[in-house]
N, C-alpha and C positions, 0 to 999 in steps of 0.2 A: 485490724482484721475483724470481719464480721463474726459474730457468734451465732450458734443455732439455738433459738428459743422455742421451747415446746409449750404450746398453749393447751396444756392438758394436765390432769392429775393422775392419769393412768400410769401405774407402776410398770405395766407391761411395755408401754411405748417408751418410757424412760429406759427400761432394761435393754430393749432392742438397740437404742442409740448408744448406750454405754458399752454393750457387747460389740458394737461397730466402731469403737474407738472414740466416740464423741462424749464430752461432758456437757450435756445440754443445760441451758438456763431454764429452770422450771418455772412456769408462770401459768398456773391453772386458770382456766377461763371460768368466770362467774356468769352463767347463762341459764335462762329458763328454757331448757330444751323442749319440755312438753308444750309450752306455749308456742314456740317456734314451729314445732311439728304440726300443731293444730292449725296454724296459719297456712300451712302448705298441704292441706288435706287432699287436694286433687293432683298434686305433683307426682311425677314418676319416682319410684323408690331411689334411683341413683341421684336424682336431683335433691331429694330430701337429705341424704347423708352428706352430699357435697355442700349444701346450704348450711347445715349444722357445722361442718368443718370450717367453712369460711367465717361464720359468725364467731366461732371460737378464736380463730386467728385475729379477727378484727379487734377483739378485746385487748390484745397485747401490742398492736402496732405502734400506738402513740408512745408507749413506754420504751420501745426498742426500735427506734426509727432507722438505725444503722445496721440492724441484724437481720438474719433470715428467721422468719417466724412461721412455725408449722402448727396447723390445727388438723385434727382428724376426728372422724366419728364413724362408728360401725353399727350396723343393724343386720338382722337375719331376715331374709325373704323366704318364707316357708308357706307353701300352698297359696301364694298370692298375697299373703299378709306380712307386713313389715313389723318386725319385733325388735325392741330394744332390750334394756336390762330388766330382768324379772323383779328384782328388789326383795322379794319374800321367798321363803322356803316353799310355801304352798303354790305360788305361781311358777317357781322353778320346776316343781314336781309335775304340775299340769303341762307345762311346755315340753318337758322331756318325754312324757307319755305320748304327746302328740307328734314329736319329731323323731323318736327312735325308729330305726330302720328306714328312714327316708333320706332323700337328698335335698339340700336347700342351698341357697346362695348367701354367702356372707359378703355384704357390701361395705367397703370401707372408703369413705370420702376423705379426700386430702385437699387442703388449701395451703399453699406455700406462697409467702410474700417476701419480696426483697426489692428494695430501692424503688418502690412504687409499682412494681410489676407483680402480677399474679399468675400462678398456675393452679388450676382447680380441676381435679379429676377423681374418678371413682374406680376402684379395683374390685372386681367380682371374683370370688373363689367358690367353687362347689365343695360342699361339705357332705360326706356320707356318714350319717350317724349310725352307730352300732345298734343292734337289737338288744338293748340294755334291760336287765332284770329290774323289777319293781324295787327290790331291796337295794340294788346299787343306785337307782335313781334317788331313793329316799336318803341314802347315806351321802351321796354327792351333794344333794341340796342342803342337808343339815351341816355339811362341812363349812358352808358359807362361801366357798370359793367361786361358785358361778353366779351369785346373787347380783353382783354389779358388773356382769359381763354381757355384752351383746349376744343374744341367742342363748343365754344361760349355759355357756360352755367356754372352756379355754382349750388350746392345744397342749399347753404345758400343765405341769402338776397333775392333780387327780383326773382332770379332763382327758389326759392322754390315754386313759383306759377305754374311752367311749367313742372316739372318732375313728372310724374304720379307714377312711381315706379322704384326701383332699385333692382337688384338681385346680392348681393355680399357685399363687404366691403365698407361701406359708407365713411370711412376715406380715402380710396384710391381714391375715386371720388373727395374728397376735395383736394387731392394732395399728401398724404403720408400715407401709410398703417401703422397704429400704431401696429396692430397685427404682421405684417411682420417685423417691426423694432424690436419688442420684441423678435421674434424668432432669428433675426440676433444677437442681444445682447447676447442671450443665447449661440449661437454658439461660441461667443468670450469669454465665461466664465463670462459674466457680467449679472446683473439683471436690469430690467427697473427701479426699485426703487433706484438703485445707482445714477440715474440722477435727481431724484426729488429734487427740490429746498427746 
């Protein structure tokens, strides 16, 4: 029976699969994301996140030729600018001051491979950011939680205080659309329940 391989180091993506009954094989992708993004400078935002997701998946296929391999990438589209992880406290504060009170699109690219077949797709979800105080922005940034998250936020943990609403798939905002993954498995002739532990 095929296993589900997650080509990601994201604890949130792994958590989603585990909560969905799957014990994924974790195989983090070693990829220079910044260089790949730079090579795609004129591509539409959805193409950029889908290309990153596929590149991550490709790093694991040779090692897991008989399994389902999944790669994902998320970025925030705010005021026409595509934003990834902020990495630093200062950049997180700057971004939150720019995005508070606004609506943006969280784009999550998915690339799923099995038996030589690909499904590559992007899920867009609207995020309405709360009108967050400067003190809360500073405290959230200093917590470290949003530093390695696309758009400098999460729906879970401390970030749950600061997102007023979403319109779309909540699991895609966390990092991996479970409904999209189910549809991918169906295209391969597999069922979601085949992967339940």
